C-alpha positions in Angstrom: 3.2 6.3 26.0 2.0 10.1 25.2 4.7 12.1 24.5 3.6 15.9 23.8 6.7 17.9 23.6 9.4 17.0 21.4 12.3 19.9 22.1 15.3 18.0 20.0 15.6 18.4 16.6 15.0 15.1 14.5 17.1 14.2 12.1 16.8 10.9 10.2 19.2 9.8 7.6 18.1 6.2 6.1 21.0 3.7 5.2 22.3 5.2 1.8 23.3 1.8 0.5 20.1 0.0 2.0 17.7 2.0 0.1 19.8 2.5 -3.0 19.4 -1.2 -3.3 15.7 -1.0 -2.6 15.2 2.0 -5.1 17.6 0.6 -7.6 15.6 -2.7 -7.6 11.9 -1.4 -7.6 10.9 1.9 -8.3 7.5 1.3 -6.0 6.1 -2.5 -6.4 8.7 -3.2 -9.3 8.2 -6.6 -11.2 10.6 -8.0 -9.5 8.6 -7.9 -6.5 5.7 -10.3 -8.5 8.0 -13.1 -7.4 8.8 -12.3 -3.9 6.0 -14.4 -2.2 8.9 -16.9 -2.2 10.2 -18.5 1.1 11.9 -15.8 3.1 15.5 -17.6 3.2 18.5 -14.9 3.1 21.9 -15.4 2.9 23.9 -13.7 5.3 25.5 -10.5 4.1 27.3 -7.6 6.0 23.8 -5.5 5.8 22.7 -6.7 9.3 24.7 -4.7 11.5 26.1 -5.9 14.9 24.1 -4.6 18.2 26.2 -1.6 20.0 28.3 -2.8 22.1 27.0 -0.8 25.2 23.1 -1.7 26.0 20.2 0.4 25.0 16.5 -0.4 24.4 16.6 -3.9 23.2 13.3 -3.3 20.9 14.9 -0.3 19.2 18.5 -2.5 18.7 16.6 -5.5 17.6 14.0 -3.5 15.4 17.2 -2.3 13.5 18.1 -6.4 12.6 14.3 -6.8 11.5 14.5 -4.1 9.4 17.7 -4.9 7.8 16.9 -8.2 7.2 13.3 -7.3 5.8 14.8 -4.9 3.5 17.4 -6.6 1.9 17.0 -6.9 -2.3 17.4 -10.4 -2.2 14.9 -11.6 -2.2 12.7 -8.7 -2.4 9.5 -8.6 -0.4 7.2 -6.2 -1.7 6.0 -3.6 0.8 3.1 -5.2 1.8 5.1 -8.2 2.5 7.4 -6.3 4.6 4.6 -4.8 6.9 3.5 -8.5 7.5 7.0 -9.5 8.5 7.7 -6.6 10.8 4.5 -6.8 12.3 5.1 -10.4 13.4 8.4 -9.5 14.6 7.3 -6.7 17.1 4.3 -8.9 17.7 6.5 -11.4 19.3 8.5 -8.8 21.1 5.5 -7.0 22.5 3.7 -10.0 23.8 7.3 -11.3 25.5 7.6 -8.0 27.4 4.4 -7.1 28.4 3.5 -10.6 29.2 5.7 -10.3 32.2 5.3 -6.2 32.8 1.3 -6.7 32.6 1.6 -2.7 31.7 -0.2 -3.6 28.1 -3.1 -6.2 27.1 -0.9 -8.8 24.6 -2.0 -10.4 21.5 -2.1 -13.2 22.3 -2.7 -14.9 25.8 0.9 -16.3 27.2 0.7 -18.3 30.3 1.7 -16.5 33.3 5.7 -15.7 33.5 7.8 -17.5 35.6 9.1 -16.1 38.8 12.0 -13.3 38.4 11.8 -13.4 34.7 13.1 -10.3 33.1 11.5 -8.4 30.6 14.4 -7.3 28.6 15.7 -11.1 28.4 12.6 -12.4 27.6 12.1 -9.6 24.6 15.7 -10.3 23.3 14.7 -14.2 23.2 11.8 -13.4 21.3 13.3 -11.1 18.9 15.8 -13.6 18.2 13.2 -16.6 17.8 11.2 -14.4 15.7 14.2 -13.8 13.3 15.3 -17.1 13.0 12.2 -18.5 11.9 11.3 -15.2 9.6 14.3 -15.8 7.7 16.1 -18.9 8.0 19.6 -19.6 7.1 20.8 -16.6 9.3 21.4 -18.6 12.2 24.9 -18.2 13.1 24.5 -14.5 12.6 21.3 -13.9 14.7 22.7 -16.5 17.4 25.8 -14.1 17.4 23.6 -11.0 17.9 21.8 -12.9 20.5 24.7 -13.8 22.7 26.2 -10.0 22.0 22.7 -8.7 23.0 22.4 -10.7 26.5 26.0 -9.9 27.4 25.5 -6.3 26.5 22.3 -6.2 28.9 24.0 -8.2 31.7 21.9 -11.3 31.1 22.5 -15.4 30.8 20.7 -17.7 29.0 19.5 -18.9 32.2 17.1 -16.1 32.8 13.5 -17.4 32.9 12.6 -14.5 30.9 14.6 -16.2 28.1 11.8 -19.5 27.8 9.1 -17.0 28.1 10.2 -15.0 25.4 10.9 -17.8 23.0 7.5 -19.3 23.5 5.7 -15.6 23.0 7.3 -15.6 19.9 6.7 -19.3 18.9 2.9 -18.7 19.7 2.7 -15.6 17.3 4.5 -17.2 14.3 2.1 -20.6 14.9 -0.8 -17.8 14.5 0.5 -16.1 11.2 1.4 -19.6 9.6 -1.5 -19.9 7.9 -2.6 -16.3 7.3 -2.7 -17.3 3.3 0.3 -14.9 2.9 1.9 -18.0 0.8 -1.1 -18.3 -1.3 -1.3 -14.6 -2.3 0.8 -14.7 -5.9 -1.1 -16.6 -8.6 -2.0 -15.7 -12.2 -4.3 -13.3 -12.7 -6.2 -11.1 -15.0 -8.8 -8.9 -14.2 -12.2 -9.4 -15.5 -12.9 -7.7 -18.5 -9.5 -6.4 -19.1 -9.3 -4.3 -22.0 -12.3 -2.5 -21.5 -12.0 1.3 -20.5 -11.4 1.6 -16.8 -10.4 -2.0 -16.0 -6.9 -2.8 -15.2 -4.8 -4.3 -17.7 -1.2 -5.9 -17.4 1.7 -3.9 -19.1 4.3 -6.0 -21.0 2.9 -9.0 -19.5 3.9 -8.6 -16.3 2.7 -10.8 -13.1 0.1 -9.2 -11.2 1.8 -8.5 -8.0 0.0 -10.4 -5.0 -3.4 -10.7 -6.4 -4.6 -12.5 -3.2 -3.0 -10.4 -0.3 -6.3 -8.7 0.1 -7.2 -12.6 1.4 -4.5 -12.9 4.0 -5.8 -12.8 7.4 -5.8 -9.2 9.1 -4.2 -8.7 12.4 -7.1 -6.7 14.2 -9.5 -5.6 11.5 -12.9 -7.4 11.2 -12.4 -8.1 7.6 -9.9 -7.0 5.0 -13.1 -4.8 3.4 -14.0 -3.1 6.6 -12.8 0.1 5.5 -13.0 -0.5 1.7 -13.3 2.9 0.1 -16.3 3.8 -2.0 -15.9 3.1 -6.0 -13.1 5.3 -8.0 -15.1 8.5 -9.8 -16.9 7.3 -13.3 -14.6 7.8 -16.1 -17.3 10.2 -17.5 -17.0 12.7 -14.3 -15.9 15.8 -13.6 -13.6 14.3 -11.0 -12.1 11.8 -13.2 -10.9 14.7 -15.7 -9.6 16.7 -13.3 -7.2 14.1 -12.5 -6.8 13.0 -15.6 -5.5 16.2 -16.8 -3.4 16.8 -13.8 -1.2 13.4 -14.0 -1.3 14.3 -17.6 0.6 17.4 -17.7 2.7 16.7 -14.4 3.2 12.7 -14.2 4.9 12.5 -17.8 8.4 11.1 -17.8 9.5 14.1 -20.4 8.1 17.7 -20.8 6.5 18.0 -17.7 5.0 20.8 -15.9 6.4 19.3 -13.0 9.2 21.5 -11.3 12.8 20.3 -10.2 11.5 19.5 -6.4 8.7 17.8 -7.4 10.6 15.3 -9.6 12.7 15.0 -6.4 9.7 14.2 -4.0 8.5 12.1 -6.4 11.8 10.0 -6.8 12.6 10.4 -2.8 8.6 8.5 -2.5 9.8 5.5 -4.4 11.1 3.8 -1.3 9.1 1.6 0.6 6.7 3.1 3.6 9.1 0.6 6.1 12.6 2.1 4.6 11.3 5.3 5.3 8.7 5.4 8.2 10.8 2.9 10.3 13.7 5.5 11.0 11.1 8.4 11.6 9.6 5.9 14.2 12.7 5.1 15.7 14.3 8.6 15.9 10.8 9.8 17.6 11.4 6.6 20.2 14.7 7.9 21.2 13.8 11.4 21.4 11.2 10.7 23.6 11.1 9.2 27.4 9.8 5.6 27.6 9.8 2.2 29.1 10.4 -0.7 27.4 6.7 -2.1 27.9 5.8 1.6 25.9 8.2 1.4 23.2 7.2 -2.7 22.8 3.3 -1.7 22.2 4.1 1.4 20.2 6.3 -0.6 17.4 3.9 -3.3 17.3 0.5 -1.1 16.9 2.7 0.8 14.1 3.4 -2.5 12.1 0.0 -3.8 12.9 -1.8 -0.8 11.4 0.5 -0.9 8.5 -0.2 -4.4 7.8 -3.7 -4.6 7.8 -3.7 -1.0 6.0 -1.7 -3.0 3.5 -4.2 -5.8 3.3 -7.3 -3.7 3.4 -6.0 -1.8 0.5 -5.1 -4.9 -1.9 -8.7 -6.1 -1.1 -9.8 -3.1 -2.6 -7.5 -2.6 -5.2 -8.4 -6.4 -6.8 -11.8 -5.2 -6.0 -12.1 -2.6 -8.4 -9.6 -3.4 -10.8 -9.1 0.4 -11.6 -6.4 1.2 -14.6 -3.4 3.0 -13.8 -2.9 6.4 -15.4 -0.5 5.1 -18.1 -3.1 3.1 -19.9 -5.7 5.4 -19.4 -3.5 8.3 -21.0 -2.8 6.1 -23.8 -6.5 5.1 -24.5 -8.3 8.6 -23.2 -10.1 8.5 -26.7 -12.0 5.6 -25.6 -13.1 6.4 -22.1 -16.3 8.7 -23.1 -14.9 11.4 -21.7 -15.1 14.5 -23.7 -12.3 16.9 -21.5 -10.1 13.5 -21.5 -7.9 14.0 -24.5 -5.6 10.6 -25.3 -2.1 10.7 -25.8 -0.1 7.6 -27.4 3.4 8.0 -26.5 2.6 9.0 -22.8 5.1 7.4 -20.1 5.3 8.6 -16.5 8.0 9.3 -14.6 8.2 6.1 -12.8 7.3 2.7 -13.6 3.6 1.7 -13.5 3.7 -0.8 -10.7 2.2 -4.1 -11.7 -1.3 -4.0 -9.6 -4.5 -2.0 -9.7 -4.5 1.6 -9.1 -7.2 2.4 -6.6 -6.6 3.0 -3.8 -2.7 4.0 -3.4 -0.9 1.5 -1.1 1.8 4.1 -0.4 -0.5 6.6 0.9 -2.5 3.7 2.8 0.2 2.9 4.7 2.2 6.0 5.4 -1.4 7.6 6.5 -1.7 4.5 8.9 1.9 4.6 10.4 1.7 8.4 10.7 -1.5 8.0 12.6 -0.1 5.7 15.2 2.9 8.2 15.7 0.6 11.1 16.3 -1.7 9.5 18.6 1.8 9.4 20.6 3.4 12.7 19.7 2.7 15.7 18.5 1.8 16.0 14.9 4.1 19.3 14.6 7.6 19.2 16.0 9.5 22.1 17.7 12.4 21.7 14.9 12.3 20.4 10.9 11.8 16.4 10.2 14.6 15.9 7.8 15.1 12.4 6.2 17.6 11.6 3.5 17.6 8.8 1.2 19.8 7.9 -1.6 21.1 11.6 -1.9 17.8 12.8 -1.5 16.3 15.2 1.3 13.0 15.9 2.3 12.2 18.1 5.4 8.4 18.5 6.9 7.5 20.3 9.7 4.9 17.8 10.7 3.8 14.1 10.0 0.8 15.1 8.6 2.8 17.4 5.8 4.6 14.2 5.2 1.6 12.3 4.2 0.3 15.0 2.1 3.6 15.1 0.1 3.6 11.2 -0.1 -0.2 11.9 -1.8 1.3 14.7 -4.3 4.4 12.6 -5.1 2.6 9.6 -6.8 0.8 12.0 -8.8 4.3 13.8 -9.7 5.4 10.1 -10.5 2.7 9.6 -13.0 1.5 6.6 -11.4 -1.7 7.5 -9.4 -4.6 9.6 -10.1 -4.7 12.3 -7.1 -8.4 11.0 -5.7 -6.8 7.2 -5.4 -4.1 8.8 -3.3 -6.4 10.9 -1.2 -8.3 7.6 -0.8 -5.8 5.4 0.2 -4.5 8.3 3.3 -8.2 8.2 4.3 -8.4 4.3 4.7 -5.0 4.0 6.4 -6.0 6.6 8.9 -9.3 4.9 9.3 -7.0 1.4 10.2 -4.5 2.8 12.4 -7.7 4.3 14.3 -9.3 0.7 14.4 -6.2 -0.8 15.6 -5.4 1.7 18.3 -9.0 1.5 19.5 -8.9 -2.5 20.0 -5.5 -3.8 20.1 -2.7 -3.8 22.9 -4.7 -1.4 25.0 -3.6 -0.5 28.1 -4.2 -3.2 31.0 -6.4 -2.3 33.6 
């Protein structure tokens, strides 16, 4: 699919209640997320909305159910965990649909589909099977959604695509069952913690998922494949420049930040999935694409994000670079005459419990945006507007949105600018590799 002209205005409105719950529980990667490696058991609540009565694209329909479950505040999944769950879900749907249509290569190698199998039925069955296994405890709700979806599309459980879709989902779930994600949370202190430049835990908060860099990538050859060069040395001009910028603009009170810059910082506290899934869906709904194309695009989108998350976490815990807050509190000890410390400095947004370099949000956002720009124009004919928890941002292009999240992490006081830019480069590199090597058009 390659849609190069969007004539309709894209206005994206996120679910205010859902994102508000997320933001209130975790301003980026909250301490609460440090325990998010527990089994993904989610109680049934009203946040999972019923499927529409009229049939639409089942990929889009079931994506809404998947993202609602993934973003639920209890138990809270860290953003990197969110991308993994969504990648597994959309790979299941992709392989079910394209295993029948043959339009794009599948991720695994499913058997030949049965005669007269409906790709729509296969996609619905795969979505249902994947969510029941990813979010146990929601069987009654998901079974009802499944029945509603089949009825809306004029299908019955007897369709031969049903068993094919379920088996495709089971295969994806099986291959990711031992990807080391369940082993990623453990006690961790960086070697040399307390030395200038080395990450240190604040307020005794546990390190968030220090083993996520060991999770098996979906497409990358290794998690270190696109590891960026080391962060600037503490005695360098680049470090002093970034230090003094964030010291002035990222501080909680007395900042040089404008009101709009503060709004930008608070807007981007929401996770990449919470923001960018809505961008993806609106772009898909604005264009004209087939079921196979949509299944592939959603899968590529989350494959890139999931691998960007793994690659970013590998680099974070490889370099163990300190956060701006301890850096500025201890500025007198970093060996750089151009960095003056401030013993009372506090960031606008709470410092996340993991190493600073590179930025996870910019890595994810850049990966997601690159997948979209490979399918759609970067610049739209009308502004792109997103509202999150009463905060509205407007962009004229996807690249403008990526630049904004780079700025936002500086305004927030939680990332040096170089780290944001390194994360964005890494995300783009990962997405380019994923696009080239995964789910290619069949010959």
